[in-house]
TIDRENNU-379636 format. One record per residue (C-alpha): x negated, y negated, z negated; residue in three letters; chain; residue number from 1. Coordinates in pm, 1 decimal. Layout:
% TIDRENNU-379636
{site {X; Y; Z}; Ala; A; NUM} ...
//
This chain:
% TIDRENNU-379636
{site {-8537.2; 2907.4; 3551.3}; Met; A; 1} {site {-8550.6; 2774.2; 3910.9}; Lys; A; 2} {site {-8582.7; 2413.7; 3787.9}; Lys; A; 3} {site {-8858.3; 2520.0; 3551.1}; Phe; A; 4} {site {-9056.1; 2689.5; 3830.2}; Lys; A; 5} {site {-9018.8; 2380.1; 4053.7}; Leu; A; 6} {site {-9137.8; 2156.4; 3770.2}; Phe; A; 7} {site {-9443.4; 2378.9; 3716.1}; Met; A; 8} {site {-9539.5; 2372.7; 4086.4}; Val; A; 9} {site {-9507.8; 1993.3; 4113.4}; Ile; A; 10} {site {-9707.6; 1936.6; 3792.4}; Ala; A; 11} {site {-9986.6; 2168.7; 3902.7}; Ile; A; 12} {site {-10005.3; 2005.6; 4249.9}; Leu; A; 13} {site {-10026.0; 1657.2; 4093.7}; Ile; A; 14} {site {-10298.9; 1768.4; 3858.6}; Gln; A; 15} {site {-10501.1; 1935.5; 4135.1}; Leu; A; 16} {site {-10468.2; 1628.7; 4359.5}; Phe; A; 17} {site {-10577.3; 1399.3; 4076.1}; Ser; A; 18} {site {-10878.4; 1612.1; 3984.8}; Ile; A; 19} {site {-10995.9; 1631.7; 4348.9}; Ile; A; 20} {site {-10959.6; 1256.9; 4405.8}; Val; A; 21} {site {-11129.2; 1163.3; 4078.5}; Leu; A; 22} {site {-11406.1; 1410.5; 4139.4}; Trp; A; 23} {site {-11500.4; 1223.1; 4454.6}; Phe; A; 24} {site {-11463.3; 880.5; 4293.0}; Leu; A; 25} {site {-11606.9; 943.5; 3946.2}; Ser; A; 26} {site {-11958.4; 822.9; 4052.2}; Tyr; A; 27} {site {-11838.4; 469.0; 3994.1}; Asp; A; 28} {site {-11784.3; 351.0; 3635.9}; Asn; A; 29} {site {-11471.0; 177.2; 3755.6}; Ile; A; 30} {site {-11298.3; 515.3; 3783.7}; Tyr; A; 31} {site {-11423.0; 666.7; 3458.7}; Arg; A; 32} {site {-11136.7; 514.5; 3261.7}; Glu; A; 33} {site {-10890.3; 642.8; 3523.1}; Ala; A; 34} {site {-11051.7; 983.0; 3501.5}; Tyr; A; 35} {site {-11012.9; 976.2; 3123.1}; Thr; A; 36} {site {-10647.5; 872.8; 3154.9}; Val; A; 37} {site {-10583.1; 1155.7; 3401.3}; Asn; A; 38} {site {-10750.5; 1405.4; 3171.0}; Ser; A; 39} {site {-10525.7; 1290.8; 2887.6}; Ile; A; 40} {site {-10228.5; 1319.1; 3125.5}; Phe; A; 41} {site {-10330.3; 1671.4; 3218.3}; Ile; A; 42} {site {-10371.9; 1767.1; 2853.5}; Leu; A; 43} {site {-10034.5; 1622.6; 2750.1}; Val; A; 44} {site {-9863.8; 1781.2; 3051.0}; Thr; A; 45} {site {-10020.4; 2114.6; 2968.0}; Gly; A; 46} {site {-9907.7; 2091.9; 2606.9}; Leu; A; 47} {site {-9554.6; 2002.1; 2714.7}; Leu; A; 48} {site {-9555.7; 2291.8; 2957.6}; Met; A; 49} {site {-9670.4; 2533.1; 2685.7}; Val; A; 50} {site {-9403.5; 2401.2; 2449.9}; Lys; A; 51} {site {-9139.2; 2439.9; 2720.2}; Tyr; A; 52} {site {-9256.3; 2792.0; 2801.5}; Ile; A; 53} {site {-9237.3; 2891.5; 2433.9}; Ile; A; 54} {site {-8888.0; 2743.9; 2409.9}; Lys; A; 55} {site {-8771.8; 2932.2; 2720.2}; Ile; A; 56} {site {-8929.5; 3253.9; 2597.4}; Lys; A; 57} {site {-8754.3; 3225.6; 2261.2}; Lys; A; 58} {site {-8425.2; 3162.3; 2438.0}; Lys; A; 59} {site {-8472.5; 3466.9; 2662.3}; Val; A; 60} {site {-8564.0; 3684.1; 2362.4}; Ile; A; 61} {site {-8256.1; 3560.1; 2173.1}; Ala; A; 62} {site {-8030.1; 3627.7; 2472.0}; Glu; A; 63} {site {-8177.4; 3976.5; 2514.4}; Lys; A; 64} {site {-8124.7; 4043.3; 2144.2}; Ser; A; 65} {site {-7760.3; 3932.5; 2165.1}; Ile; A; 66} {site {-7702.2; 4140.2; 2478.2}; Ala; A; 67} {site {-7866.4; 4444.5; 2319.0}; Ser; A; 68} {site {-7657.2; 4403.1; 2003.4}; Thr; A; 69} {site {-7334.1; 4371.0; 2201.6}; Leu; A; 70} {site {-7418.3; 4678.8; 2409.0}; Leu; A; 71} {site {-7498.9; 4887.6; 2103.9}; Asn; A; 72} {site {-7182.1; 4773.5; 1925.1}; Leu; A; 73} {site {-6976.0; 4923.5; 2207.5}; Ser; A; 74} {site {-6817.4; 5259.3; 2127.0}; Leu; A; 75} {site {-6831.6; 5343.6; 2496.9}; Asp; A; 76} {site {-7145.1; 5490.9; 2646.6}; Gly; A; 77} {site {-7299.4; 5246.6; 2895.6}; Ile; A; 78} {site {-7545.3; 5376.5; 3155.0}; Tyr; A; 79} {site {-7758.6; 5262.3; 3447.0}; Ile; A; 80} {site {-7829.1; 5537.2; 3700.4}; Glu; A; 81} {site {-8019.0; 5554.9; 4028.6}; Asn; A; 82} {site {-7911.0; 5704.7; 4360.3}; Glu; A; 83} {site {-8007.9; 6054.3; 4248.6}; Gln; A; 84} {site {-7789.8; 6025.3; 3937.4}; Gly; A; 85} {site {-8089.7; 6001.5; 3705.3}; Glu; A; 86} {site {-8023.0; 5797.7; 3390.5}; Ile; A; 87} {site {-8251.1; 5492.4; 3376.8}; Leu; A; 88} {site {-8111.8; 5331.6; 3062.5}; Asn; A; 89} {site {-7823.9; 5360.0; 2815.0}; Cys; A; 90} {site {-7695.3; 5204.9; 2495.3}; Asn; A; 91} {site {-7678.6; 5371.6; 2152.7}; Gln; A; 92} {site {-7333.2; 5522.6; 2205.5}; Ser; A; 93} {site {-7451.0; 5649.1; 2543.0}; Gly; A; 94} {site {-7679.4; 5911.1; 2391.7}; His; A; 95} {site {-7488.6; 5968.1; 2066.1}; Glu; A; 96} {site {-7170.4; 6073.0; 2251.8}; Ile; A; 97} {site {-7361.1; 6363.6; 2405.4}; Phe; A; 98} {site {-7569.9; 6445.1; 2096.3}; Gly; A; 99} {site {-7906.9; 6346.6; 2247.0}; Tyr; A; 100} {site {-8172.7; 6099.8; 2136.9}; Thr; A; 101} {site {-8233.0; 5809.2; 2372.8}; Lys; A; 102} {site {-8568.0; 5952.4; 2484.9}; Asp; A; 103} {site {-8398.0; 6282.6; 2567.1}; Glu; A; 104} {site {-8114.3; 6108.5; 2751.5}; Met; A; 105} {site {-8351.0; 5912.3; 2975.6}; Leu; A; 106} {site {-8498.9; 6240.5; 3101.1}; Lys; A; 107} {site {-8157.7; 6365.6; 3219.2}; Leu; A; 108} {site {-7928.5; 6311.8; 3515.5}; Ser; A; 109} {site {-7548.6; 6318.6; 3536.8}; Ile; A; 110} {site {-7573.0; 6683.7; 3647.3}; Arg; A; 111} {site {-7709.3; 6774.0; 3303.8}; Asp; A; 112} {site {-7397.2; 6632.0; 3136.5}; Leu; A; 113} {site {-7138.1; 6857.2; 3300.5}; Val; A; 114} {site {-7080.0; 7230.7; 3329.9}; Ser; A; 115} {site {-7296.8; 7420.9; 3577.7}; Lys; A; 116} {site {-6998.7; 7485.9; 3806.4}; Glu; A; 117} {site {-6913.9; 7115.4; 3829.6}; Phe; A; 118} {site {-7279.3; 7006.5; 3859.1}; Ala; A; 119} {site {-7306.9; 7195.9; 4187.8}; Glu; A; 120} {site {-7029.0; 6978.2; 4334.7}; Lys; A; 121} {site {-7210.1; 6649.2; 4260.6}; Ile; A; 122} {site {-7398.9; 6522.9; 4570.6}; Pro; A; 123} {site {-7776.3; 6484.9; 4541.7}; Gln; A; 124} {site {-7762.3; 6133.4; 4685.0}; Ile; A; 125} {site {-7483.9; 5879.8; 4632.9}; Ile; A; 126} {site {-7284.4; 5872.8; 4960.6}; Pro; A; 127} {site {-7265.4; 5539.6; 5143.5}; Asp; A; 128} {site {-6886.0; 5535.8; 5121.0}; Asp; A; 129} {site {-6916.9; 5547.0; 4739.7}; Met; A; 130} {site {-7168.3; 5264.6; 4721.4}; Ala; A; 131} {site {-6912.5; 4985.9; 4692.4}; Thr; A; 132} {site {-6599.5; 4927.2; 4491.1}; Gly; A; 133} {site {-6490.2; 5028.1; 4142.5}; Asp; A; 134} {site {-6447.8; 5395.0; 4051.5}; Leu; A; 135} {site {-6228.3; 5548.0; 3781.2}; Tyr; A; 136} {site {-6195.5; 5913.9; 3693.4}; Leu; A; 137} {site {-6135.4; 6153.1; 3406.9}; Glu; A; 138} {site {-6386.3; 6435.2; 3380.6}; Arg; A; 139} {site {-6486.6; 6712.1; 3142.0}; Val; A; 140} {site {-6843.3; 6654.1; 3022.4}; Asn; A; 141} {site {-7077.2; 6874.4; 2822.8}; Met; A; 142} {site {-7266.6; 6787.1; 2503.8}; Lys; A; 143} {site {-7619.5; 6899.2; 2415.7}; Lys; A; 144} {site {-7478.1; 7191.2; 2212.6}; Asn; A; 145} {site {-7271.4; 7311.0; 2510.9}; Gly; A; 146} {site {-6938.1; 7179.2; 2381.1}; Glu; A; 147} {site {-6704.4; 7054.3; 2654.5}; Leu; A; 148} {site {-6500.9; 6739.2; 2596.7}; Phe; A; 149} {site {-6280.8; 6509.2; 2809.0}; Pro; A; 150} {site {-6411.3; 6166.9; 2912.8}; Thr; A; 151} {site {-6285.5; 5860.7; 3094.3}; Glu; A; 152} {site {-6537.3; 5705.1; 3333.0}; Ile; A; 153} {site {-6531.0; 5354.7; 3481.1}; Asn; A; 154} {site {-6819.6; 5275.5; 3713.2}; Ser; A; 155} {site {-6937.3; 5042.9; 3985.5}; Lys; A; 156} {site {-7222.8; 5070.4; 4235.7}; Tyr; A; 157} {site {-7432.2; 4755.1; 4262.8}; Ile; A; 158} {site {-7772.7; 4650.7; 4398.0}; Tyr; A; 159} {site {-8043.8; 4542.6; 4152.6}; Ile; A; 160} {site {-8360.1; 4404.8; 4313.3}; Asn; A; 161} {site {-8253.6; 4563.2; 4640.3}; Gly; A; 162} {site {-8203.5; 4908.1; 4488.4}; Lys; A; 163} {site {-7869.2; 5087.6; 4460.5}; Lys; A; 164} {site {-7769.1; 5140.7; 4096.8}; Arg; A; 165} {site {-7464.0; 5281.2; 3919.9}; Leu; A; 166} {site {-7331.4; 5102.6; 3612.5}; Ile; A; 167} {site {-7106.5; 5346.4; 3423.8}; Ala; A; 168} {site {-6890.5; 5320.2; 3111.5}; Phe; A; 169} {site {-6806.9; 5658.9; 2957.0}; Val; A; 170} {site {-6544.3; 5699.6; 2682.5}; Arg; A; 171} {site {-6476.1; 6013.2; 2477.6}; Asp; A; 172} {site {-6097.9; 6064.0; 2507.2}; Ile; A; 173} {site {-6071.0; 6382.7; 2300.4}; Thr; A; 174} {site {-5846.0; 6217.4; 2040.5}; Val; A; 175} {site {-5629.9; 6053.7; 2307.8}; Arg; A; 176} {site {-5585.1; 6379.6; 2496.6}; Lys; A; 177} {site {-5490.8; 6556.9; 2174.7}; Gln; A; 178} {site {-5235.7; 6285.3; 2095.5}; Met; A; 179} {site {-5094.4; 6309.6; 2449.0}; Glu; A; 180} {site {-5067.9; 6684.7; 2413.5}; Asn; A; 181} {site {-4902.6; 6650.6; 2071.6}; Asp; A; 182} {site {-4650.9; 6400.9; 2209.5}; Leu; A; 183} {site {-4576.9; 6626.9; 2504.6}; Arg; A; 184} {site {-4526.5; 6922.6; 2271.3}; Glu; A; 185} {site {-4288.0; 6712.7; 2061.0}; Met; A; 186} {site {-4074.3; 6644.1; 2367.8}; Thr; A; 187} {site {-4050.5; 7009.4; 2477.6}; Ile; A; 188} {site {-4052.9; 7200.3; 2147.5}; Arg; A; 189} {site {-3779.4; 7270.9; 1895.1}; Asp; A; 190} {site {-3883.1; 7093.0; 1577.2}; Glu; A; 191} {site {-3803.4; 7381.8; 1340.5}; Leu; A; 192} {site {-3899.1; 7698.7; 1527.5}; Thr; A; 193} {site {-4155.5; 7553.8; 1772.0}; Lys; A; 194} {site {-3987.1; 7749.6; 2051.0}; Ala; A; 195} {site {-3907.6; 7542.3; 2361.2}; Tyr; A; 196} {site {-3606.6; 7316.1; 2316.7}; Asn; A; 197} {site {-3285.0; 7343.8; 2515.5}; Arg; A; 198} {site {-3373.1; 7075.7; 2770.1}; Arg; A; 199} {site {-3710.7; 7227.4; 2855.3}; Tyr; A; 200} {site {-3600.7; 7591.7; 2870.6}; Ile; A; 201} {site {-3314.4; 7496.0; 3102.6}; Met; A; 202} {site {-3559.3; 7313.4; 3326.0}; Lys; A; 203} {site {-3783.9; 7622.2; 3333.2}; Lys; A; 204} {site {-3483.2; 7834.7; 3421.9}; Leu; A; 205} {site {-3405.4; 7612.9; 3722.2}; Lys; A; 206} {site {-3772.3; 7628.2; 3820.9}; Asp; A; 207} {site {-3763.4; 8008.0; 3812.0}; Glu; A; 208} {site {-3459.0; 8010.3; 4040.8}; Phe; A; 209} {site {-3650.4; 7793.6; 4285.9}; Phe; A; 210} {site {-3972.5; 7999.6; 4268.4}; Phe; A; 211} {site {-3779.5; 8322.3; 4304.2}; Ser; A; 212} {site {-3618.8; 8198.6; 4622.4}; Gln; A; 213} {site {-3946.0; 8068.2; 4768.0}; Ile; A; 214} {site {-4163.3; 8364.5; 4664.3}; Asn; A; 215} {site {-3890.2; 8628.4; 4706.8}; Lys; A; 216} {site {-3953.6; 8744.7; 4350.2}; Ser; A; 217} {site {-3743.5; 8882.2; 4064.9}; Thr; A; 218} {site {-3712.2; 8765.1; 3706.0}; Phe; A; 219} {site {-3493.8; 8847.6; 3406.2}; Ser; A; 220} {site {-3314.3; 8637.3; 3146.1}; Ile; A; 221} {site {-3204.0; 8735.1; 2795.4}; Ala; A; 222} {site {-2978.6; 8546.8; 2555.3}; Met; A; 223} {site {-3011.4; 8639.5; 2186.7}; Leu; A; 224} {site {-2791.8; 8557.7; 1889.7}; Asp; A; 225} {site {-2886.8; 8640.7; 1528.9}; Ile; A; 226} {site {-2618.3; 8864.0; 1377.0}; Asp; A; 227} {site {-2419.7; 8731.2; 1080.8}; Asn; A; 228} {site {-2633.7; 8418.8; 1052.6}; Phe; A; 229} {site {-2352.2; 8210.5; 902.9}; Lys; A; 230} {site {-2341.4; 8453.6; 610.8}; Arg; A; 231} {site {-2717.8; 8404.7; 560.5}; Val; A; 232} {site {-2668.3; 8030.1; 514.9}; Asn; A; 233} {site {-2361.2; 8080.0; 295.3}; Asp; A; 234} {site {-2519.1; 8346.0; 69.3}; Asp; A; 235} {site {-2879.5; 8224.7; 47.0}; Phe; A; 236} {site {-2873.6; 7858.0; 145.6}; Gly; A; 237} {site {-2997.8; 7661.4; 444.6}; His; A; 238} {site {-3362.0; 7659.7; 334.9}; Ile; A; 239} {site {-3373.3; 8038.0; 351.5}; Phe; A; 240} {site {-3174.6; 8018.4; 675.1}; Gly; A; 241} {site {-3447.9; 7797.1; 822.3}; Asp; A; 242} {site {-3707.9; 8052.2; 710.2}; Glu; A; 243} {site {-3515.8; 8323.8; 893.9}; Val; A; 244} {site {-3509.7; 8115.5; 1213.9}; Leu; A; 245} {site {-3882.8; 8043.3; 1191.9}; Ile; A; 246} {site {-3983.1; 8407.7; 1131.7}; Lys; A; 247} {site {-3741.5; 8523.2; 1399.7}; Phe; A; 248} {site {-3894.5; 8285.1; 1654.7}; Ser; A; 249} {site {-4254.1; 8362.2; 1556.6}; Asn; A; 250} {site {-4198.9; 8738.0; 1580.6}; Thr; A; 251} {site {-4054.7; 8705.1; 1929.4}; Ile; A; 252} {site {-4340.3; 8480.6; 2046.9}; Lys; A; 253} {site {-4602.4; 8725.4; 1917.9}; Lys; A; 254} {site {-4446.6; 9006.0; 2121.0}; Asn; A; 255} {site {-4394.4; 8820.0; 2447.4}; Leu; A; 256} {site {-4644.2; 8796.9; 2731.9}; Arg; A; 257} {site {-4820.3; 8472.4; 2820.2}; Lys; A; 258} {site {-4603.0; 8441.1; 3129.5}; Thr; A; 259} {site {-4273.9; 8456.1; 2935.6}; Asp; A; 260} {site {-4079.5; 8165.9; 2784.0}; Tyr; A; 261} {site {-3879.0; 8148.1; 2461.3}; Leu; A; 262} {site {-3634.5; 7864.9; 2399.1}; Gly; A; 263} {site {-3384.8; 7777.9; 2126.9}; Arg; A; 264} {site {-3063.9; 7651.7; 2281.1}; Ile; A; 265} {site {-2879.2; 7580.7; 1956.8}; Gly; A; 266} {site {-2819.4; 7715.2; 1607.1}; Gly; A; 267} {site {-2920.9; 8081.3; 1601.0}; Glu; A; 268} {site {-2911.0; 8129.2; 1980.3}; Glu; A; 269} {site {-3226.9; 8177.7; 2187.8}; Phe; A; 270} {site {-3312.5; 8239.2; 2554.2}; Ile; A; 271} {site {-3606.4; 8439.3; 2690.5}; Ile; A; 272} {site {-3722.2; 8409.9; 3051.9}; Ile; A; 273} {site {-3920.3; 8713.2; 3170.0}; Phe; A; 274} {site {-4106.9; 8586.7; 3477.7}; Cys; A; 275} {site {-4171.0; 8828.2; 3768.1}; Asn; A; 276} {site {-4006.0; 9107.7; 3571.8}; Thr; A; 277} {site {-3742.1; 9362.0; 3669.3}; Phe; A; 278} {site {-3454.1; 9453.6; 3436.8}; Leu; A; 279} {site {-3603.1; 9785.9; 3322.9}; Val; A; 280} {site {-3932.5; 9634.4; 3211.6}; Glu; A; 281} {site {-3770.7; 9335.0; 3042.4}; Ser; A; 282} {site {-3531.4; 9571.3; 2859.0}; Tyr; A; 283} {site {-3828.7; 9764.9; 2719.0}; Asp; A; 284} {site {-3994.6; 9444.1; 2597.1}; Ile; A; 285} {site {-3673.0; 9317.8; 2440.6}; Leu; A; 286} {site {-3605.9; 9653.1; 2272.0}; Phe; A; 287} {site {-3954.3; 9647.3; 2113.1}; Arg; A; 288} {site {-3886.1; 9295.8; 1987.9}; Ile; A; 289} {site {-3556.3; 9413.7; 1838.4}; Lys; A; 290} {site {-3740.7; 9685.7; 1645.9}; Glu; A; 291} {site {-4001.1; 9434.4; 1522.8}; Lys; A; 292} {site {-3729.6; 9194.2; 1404.3}; Ile; A; 293} {site {-3554.3; 9472.1; 1213.1}; Ser; A; 294} {site {-3875.7; 9566.3; 1032.5}; Ser; A; 295} {site {-3958.7; 9216.7; 899.5}; Ile; A; 296} {site {-3994.7; 9218.3; 520.4}; Ser; A; 297} {site {-3811.6; 8950.7; 322.2}; Trp; A; 298} {site {-3820.7; 8828.3; -35.3}; Glu; A; 299} {site {-3451.1; 8901.1; -71.5}; Lys; A; 300} {site {-3376.0; 9260.6; -161.6}; Asn; A; 301} {site {-3179.7; 9472.6; 86.7}; Asp; A; 302} {site {-3194.9; 9194.5; 345.6}; Phe; A; 303} {site {-3271.6; 9244.0; 713.0}; Ser; A; 304} {site {-3219.8; 9057.9; 1038.4}; Val; A; 305} {site {-3081.8; 9191.0; 1365.5}; Thr; A; 306} {site {-2969.5; 9032.4; 1688.6}; Phe; A; 307} {site {-2732.2; 9094.1; 1976.1}; Ser; A; 308} {site {-2845.0; 9019.5; 2329.7}; Ala; A; 309} {site {-2730.1; 9000.7; 2688.9}; Gly; A; 310} {site {-2987.1; 9073.8; 2960.0}; Leu; A; 311} {site {-2961.7; 8998.9; 3332.5}; Phe; A; 312} {site {-3189.2; 9034.4; 3635.2}; Glu; A; 313} {site {-3206.9; 8764.9; 3903.1}; Val; A; 314} {site {-3340.9; 8868.9; 4241.9}; Ser; A; 315} {site {-3409.1; 8659.8; 4549.2}; His; A; 316} {site {-3157.8; 8887.9; 4724.4}; Lys; A; 317} {site {-2864.5; 8770.5; 4512.2}; Asn; A; 318} {site {-2992.6; 8430.9; 4404.8}; Ile; A; 319} {site {-2745.9; 8250.3; 4630.9}; Asp; A; 320} {site {-2463.0; 8407.2; 4432.4}; Glu; A; 321} {site {-2589.4; 8276.7; 4097.3}; His; A; 322} {site {-2679.2; 7922.7; 4003.3}; Ser; A; 323} {site {-2859.0; 7869.6; 3672.1}; Ser; A; 324} {site {-2530.4; 7752.9; 3514.0}; Glu; A; 325} {site {-2336.4; 8057.1; 3637.8}; Lys; A; 326} {site {-2613.8; 8288.6; 3523.1}; Thr; A; 327} {site {-2612.7; 8140.5; 3171.9}; Ile; A; 328} {site {-2235.7; 8191.8; 3154.4}; Lys; A; 329} {site {-2275.6; 8553.0; 3270.8}; Leu; A; 330} {site {-2549.5; 8629.7; 3014.6}; Ile; A; 331} {site {-2348.6; 8458.3; 2742.2}; Asp; A; 332} {site {-2057.0; 8691.4; 2819.6}; Asp; A; 333} {site {-2290.8; 8992.6; 2801.7}; Leu; A; 334} {site {-2419.9; 8878.2; 2464.1}; Met; A; 335} {site {-2070.2; 8846.3; 2318.0}; Tyr; A; 336} {site {-1985.2; 9191.8; 2448.6}; Lys; A; 337} {site {-2288.3; 9311.3; 2253.3}; Ala; A; 338} {site {-2131.5; 9149.9; 1945.1}; Lys; A; 339} {site {-1807.0; 9335.7; 2008.6}; Lys; A; 340} {site {-1995.2; 9663.9; 2052.9}; Cys; A; 341} {site {-2109.9; 9652.7; 1691.1}; Gly; A; 342} {site {-2398.3; 9403.7; 1712.9}; Lys; A; 343} {site {-2769.7; 9488.1; 1692.5}; Asn; A; 344} {site {-2778.3; 9595.0; 2057.9}; Cys; A; 345} {site {-2874.2; 9481.9; 2409.3}; Ile; A; 346} {site {-2613.2; 9474.7; 2687.5}; Ile; A; 347} {site {-2693.0; 9458.5; 3060.5}; Thr; A; 348} {site {-2450.4; 9454.0; 3357.2}; Pro; A; 349} {site {-2499.1; 9832.0; 3396.3}; Thr; A; 350} {site {-2435.3; 9907.1; 3027.3}; Ser; A; 351} {site {-2160.4; 9659.7; 2942.7}; Glu; A; 352} {site {-1891.3; 9926.9; 2950.2}; Asn; A; 353} {site {-2071.0; 10146.0; 2697.0}; Leu; A; 354} 
//
């Protein structure tokens, strides 16, 4: 384009110079032929210039069409924003992601695309220290219908015609976040019962020991074992045995608080961590669970499920005396004493001699 502009200026200057000179000299017939030649030159030059302009214009239109097509093929939303965060332009995905038309989107700012609480934290003017460099962040945005969804944002502040502008790429990562969550759940959950697996529940137990010591708090731990479970598998088969484990786990989870943790440590053995809970309160919760388990209805006639459990309280006062490994061994002993006491009961350190 610079070469074209230079060519135009030179051509126009030559033509103007020629016209002025010939205007002064055209009184003599000698210069009439020269004047005619110059006029033809001017005409041809003009035609060539028009042809070149049309060619350039077609090329620019074609390039704009290609650029527009490429932008609209992108699944990411692409935006141009000003210093106030107002949206100046966007591609097709840019407004479809949020459920707006393009005309509606161009009347909005970035504050209209997030929750009210988060919008208040966005500065009115882009700070100078944010005006350079690439930015990446994950943020929860809000659609036209009020639905919140996670996004990944890549952006860069640039200057266009001397004005500060933000070029932003926004990607809906709802599916990715769900997959990440599913993968995480797979690594911490028991495949059959969906209770936490042994590795995770043991990690949580160590965490509780640490938090108890730091916060000077108390928590309780219970170990449960389904009574006569081997006979269930032998008499009714492993498929029914799996059904028993699933219903057993689900019933416990429904009757625990949101702050409690249930984990399967192997076979028919489970652990419950009662966070910030003294022995008396955790015993009441566990006793209610025992009653719920006993009342489950089964397809098999005259069939019921019970469990034996050991229950222990860990306080910051005696935490130095009990590591997580020692505590598990202690609760395991309490549970087996419950088995010896006739099963279907809960044994604590104060009741173990009953």
